[in-house]
N, C-alpha and C positions, 0 to 999 in steps of 0.2 A: 537786778534790773529795776525792781520797784523803788529801791533806794536811789538809784540813778535818776529816775524820772522825778523823784521827790525833790531833788536839788534844783530842778529847773524853775526859773521864776514863774510865779503864778500870775501872769498878766494876760489880759484878753488879747486875741489876735487883732491886728490892725484892720480897720474897716476896709472893704473893697472900694475901689473908685466908683464913682457914680456911673451907672449904666454898664458896668463891667460884665455882669451876667447876660444882659441883653446882647452885648457885643459878641461874647463867646457863642451864644446860641445862634446869632446871625451868621457868624463865620462857619459854624458847624453845618448849618442848613445849606449855606452856599457851597461848601465843599461836597456835601452829599449830592446836592443838585447837579454840580459840575460833573461828578462821577457818573450819575445816572444819564446825563446828556451825552457824555463821552462814550459810555457803554452802548447807548442807543445808536449813536453815530457809527460806532464800529460795527454793530449788527446790521445797520442799514447798508454799510459798504459791503459787508459779506453777502447779504441778501441780494443786493444789486449785482454783485459779481456772479453769484450763482444764476441769477435770472438772465444775465447777458451771455455768460460763458458756458454754463453747464446745461441749462434748459434747452437752448437751441441745438446742443450736441446730442440730445437724447433722440434716438431714432424711434418714432412711433411705429407700431405694427401695421398701420394703415398703408395700403398700397396706393400708387398713383391713381388719381381719379380716372374714370372711364372717359374716353375721348368724346369731345363735344361733336355735334352733328357736322359742323364745318370747321376745318382747320383755320387757324389764325396766324397772322404775322404782326408783331408789334410795330407801331408806326415809327419807332426809333429803338435802336439797340442800346442796351445799357453799356456804361463805360467799364473800363478795366477795374478789377477788384481782386485783391489777394485773398478775399474772404469767400471765394466761390468754392463750393464743395465739389465732390466727384460723383461720377455715375455709380461707381461701386458702393459708395457710402449711402447715397440717397438717390435712387433712380428717378429721372425726371419724367418718364413717360415718353410718348412719341414726340419727335422733334421736327421742326420745320426747317432748321438750318444747322449746318456743321461748318465751322470755320476756325482758322488760326487767328490769334489776336495777340498783340503786344509789340515789343520791339527788342532788339538785341544789340543796340549800338554800344552800350557800355556793359550791360548785364543781360544774360539770357533769361528773359522774363516772359517767354511766349506761353500762351495757354490755348490748347485745343478745346473748343467749346461747342456745346449743342444748346439750342434755344427751343423751348417747348412750343408745340403746335397748339396747345389748348390753354396755356397760361404762361405767365412771364417767368418761367423757370430757366435758370442758367446753371450748367454743370460742366466741369472739366472732364474730358474723356481721359481718365487716368491710364487706360490701356495704351493710348497713343503716346502719352508721356513716357511710359515705361519702355516703349519700342522706338524711342527717338523720333517721334512724329513722322511716321512713314506715310506713303500714299494710302488713302482710305476712301471708302465710298459710304454715303448715307443711303439707307434703303429707300426705295421709292415711296413707301408708305410711312417713312420716318420712324420705324420701330427699332431699327438696329444700325450699327456701324460695323463695317467689315474693314480689317486692316492687315497690312503686311508687317514688315520689320525693316527699319532703316539702319539697324546696327550691322547688318550683313546678311549672309544666307540664313534662311529659316526653314524649319521643318513643317510649319503650319501657318495657316491664316487664323485670325481670331475674329469671331462674330460676337459683338457686344449687344446684349438685349437691353434696350433703354428703359423698358418697363420693369424688369426684374433686377437689372444690374449684374446679371450673370454673364459668363463668357463661355463660348463654345469653341473648342479647338478643332480645326479642320485640317487633317494631315495632307501634306503635299507629296508624300512618297519619297522624300529625300531633301536635303538642304539645297535651296535655290534662292536667288534673288527674285523679288516680285515687284511688278508694277500693276496696280489695279486699274482697269480701263473703263468698264461699263457694267451696269446692273440692269437686267431686263425689267420692263414695266410690270410684269406679273410677279416680280420678286423671286423667281426661282433660279435664274441663271446669272452668273457673273463671268465676264470676260476679263482675263488678266494675261500678262506677259511674264514669262519665267525664263531664267537662264542661270547656269552655274556662274559663280563669281570668283574672280581672281583677287580682287582687292588691291590691285597693283596697277602700274601703268600711269597714264596721264591723270587719272582721277584720284590717285593716292589711296589712302585707307580710311578717309573720312568723307561721309556723304557721297559715296560712290555707287550706291545701289541703283538709284534712278537712272543716271546716265549710262551705266554699264548694261543694265537690262534693256534700256531703250535702243541700244545699238545691237544687241545680240539676242534679245528675247524671242521666244516662240509663243504663239498664241495658245492659250488653254481655255477651255470652257468648264466652269464649275457648276455642277447641279447641286444646289443647296439642299434639296430634298433627300439626296443620298450621300452627300459629302464627297462624291467622286469627281475627279477632274479628267477631261479628255484633251489630249494634246493634238493640235492641228499643225503639223510640221511644215505644211506648205505656206503658212502665213507667218513670214519671218523677214525682218524684225517688225513686230506689231508696234505701231506708233500711237494711234488713237483708235477708238471704237465707239459705236453707238448701236443700240438695238432698234429694230423696227417696232412699230406700235403693237404688233401682235406677239412680240417676243419670240417669234419663230425664226427670224433672220437677224443678221447684224452686218453692219458695214465696218470694215477694218482697214485702216490706212497703212499701206506699206509703200514707202517712197512717196510718189505723188498720185498713187492710184488707191481708190477706196474699193476694196473687194467685197462683193455682196455674197454672203455665204449663209447656208442654213446651219442648224445645230449639229449636223453630222459632218460639217466641213465642206459640203458640196458647193461649188461656186456657180452662181447663176448670172453673173455679169460683173462689171466694174464701172466706176465713174471716175473720170479724170478730174483731179484737183489742181488748179493753177499753181505754178511755182510761187512760193512765198506765202501759201495758205495751207491750212490743215483742217481736217474734219473736227468740228466742235466736240470736245471730249464728253462722252456719256449722254449728251443731249442733242446730237447732231442730226437725228432723223425726225422729220416733221410728223405730227400726229396723224395727218391724213396719208402718210406714206409716200408723198410725191416728191419731196425735196430732201437734200442733204444741206445742212448749214455748215458754212466754213468760216474760219476766222484767220487773221494773220498769224504767222509763226510766232510763238512765244519767245523763241530765241533764234537758233539757227536751223530749225526745222528737223525733219526726220533724217536719220543717218543714210547717207548715199554711198557708203562704202569707203568714204574718205573723211568727210566732216559731217557735223550734225549730231543730233541725239541729246542735246541739252534741253531738259524739260522746264516747265514753269513751276514745278513743285517747290513750295516755300517762298515763292517770289511775291513781294508786296503788290497788291492790286492798285494800279494808278495810271497805267498808260492806256489811253483810249485807242480803239481801232474801229473796225466795222464788221458786221455780220453779213456775209453773202450767201446766196442760195443757188444750188445746182440741181437741175431736174434729174431724177433717176432714170426716167424713160424719155428718150429723145422724141421730139414732136408732140409732146403732151402740153399741159398747161404751162405757160411761161412762168418762170420763178418770180417771186416778189422782188421789188427793188431792195438794194442793200440797206441795212440799218446802220446809220453812222453814230459815231461817238459812243461806242460801247466798250467797256473795259473787259467784260466777260459775259458770255451767254450762259444763263443758268437754267433755262427750261421753257416750256410752252404752257400757256394757259388754254390755248386752242390752236387750231390750224392757222388762225389769223392773228395771233397775239403771242408775244414772247415776254419773258421776264429776264432782265439783264442787270448787271452791275454797271453803274455809270458814275462819273466823277465830275464835280464842278470845278471852276477855275481855282478854288482854294484847295482842291485835292480831297474834299469830303466825299466819301463813297456813299452811294444810294442804291436802293433796289427800285427798278423802274419797269413798269409795264408799257410795252410799245405795240401799237397796232400796226401790222404790216400793211403796206400800200399807203394808207393815210399818213403814217408816221407819227400820229398823235401819241403823247406820252402822259403817264400818270405816275407820280412818285408814290411808292408803296411804303418805303421805310428808309431810314438814314442810320448810318453808323456814327458812333462817337469817336472822333479822331483827335480829341483834346490832349493836352499835355499831362496825361495821368499815368503814363507808362514809365517804367524804370525810375520809380520813386519821384515822379513828377518832372523828370528831366528830358523826356522824349515824347513825341507824339505816338499815338497808338496806330498800328497798321493792321490791315486785314489781308489774309492770304488763304489759299486752299479752300475757297468758299464753295459750298454746295447747298442746294435746296432739295427738299423732299419732292422730287419731280411728280410723283403720283398724286400729291396733295394740291398741286397748283390749280387745276381746273376749278376746284371748289374753294379756293383761298379767299379768306376775308382779311381785312386789316382792322386790328383792334388798337385802342388807345393803350399805350404802354403804361403799365402800372409800376409799382415798386418792384424791383427785381427780387425774385425768390431764389436766393443763392444756396439755401440749405445750411446745415450746421458748419461752423467754422472748422477749418482744418486743424487737426490735433497739434501740428507743429507750431501753430499760432496760439491755439487756445491754452495749452499747458503753460507756456512762458508768461502770457498775459495774466492768467489766473494766479500764478505764483507771485508775480509782482504786486498785484492788487491785494491779495491776502496778506502778503508780507507787509505792505504799507498799512493795512488795517491793524495788524498786530503791533507795529511800532506806535501807531496812534493810540491804541488801547493802553500800552505800557506807559506812554507819556502822560496820558490822562490819569492813570493810577498814581503816578508820582506827585501830581499837583494837588 
């Protein structure tokens, strides 16, 4: 090997071009700097993805804050969002409103939502979704939601605790179809109608629970303190109901008569309701106990043995009517004048003031306080009905709207802040995180090759 190298010409290496070493060093520094910048960019993407996707999904051990002294209603409701979490995942605390929101013209994208009474929290009531959005009631104090099952006959009712996110099963003693009618002001009793279901006939086998129970259901009273229900077979078929302010009596409409009964089913009288009208569901008894509030039939009215029985469950709120008042005792104080242009009566702030859903000429739904007698109005809140539903192709609609009636006397209106929707749903978080992290990996590999 030494001999081989000895034969090579002993000539000096050619000189390097001028500035060659500086050029090589500059290119090396530039390549190293590019790699450092690329690596930093990739880590920035990863950190941003973790901040946006993972951190909001971490459920902290803190429980929902204690209720403020006075419940509040946002001056505008937030628009539709696929990023709204659920009650089970992150409980919202007490709610001021329960409603259905969305559209189903092309895709079924409805959301059953509750809105916080103490802050701008929005949550999907996932128990309602699981049971096909059945009839439900919001507790008067806003702390719970009671629901049946719209998939068919059910063995139980479900009470959702909005503060803890837990569910309580309330047995019904056997599979029946259920329509929830009214919740007593003291929070203890619930009136509902129940009937065996055939799932056949003119209603078919889809969305048949409400109309079938409306035609054949018998009134039952549930005592939430014991979980026991008492059937009142004389009240059949129960159409609508409303409890008295003292929670010891209730008015139940059968046909065009509102029967006044106590908790044992003893009837103390009845009030005739004009044809074409019905007792306002759940909120039809005035706080001073003197009047029943009536509204136009939502569809074809109570079942009369031949026709009727179609309810307004799941119907978009848009058609204005009026609220009339009927005296419970003849010869007493004359009832107030009817309230015109009301889409739905939602509750009472006092004996002389109601809260109702109203709509303007463009169809935008609002919550309005109306003074009885004087007729003066004050807008409390508005719903967003913009084209944000069904991936921006349809307007958003409101249905099955309820307010926490026991909170209305002390209700305040707050400026709507940024909606607090909770952590993103896992069905959205996981795919988005996968795409972002995959893109970061591809970027990092591309930088490494340059």
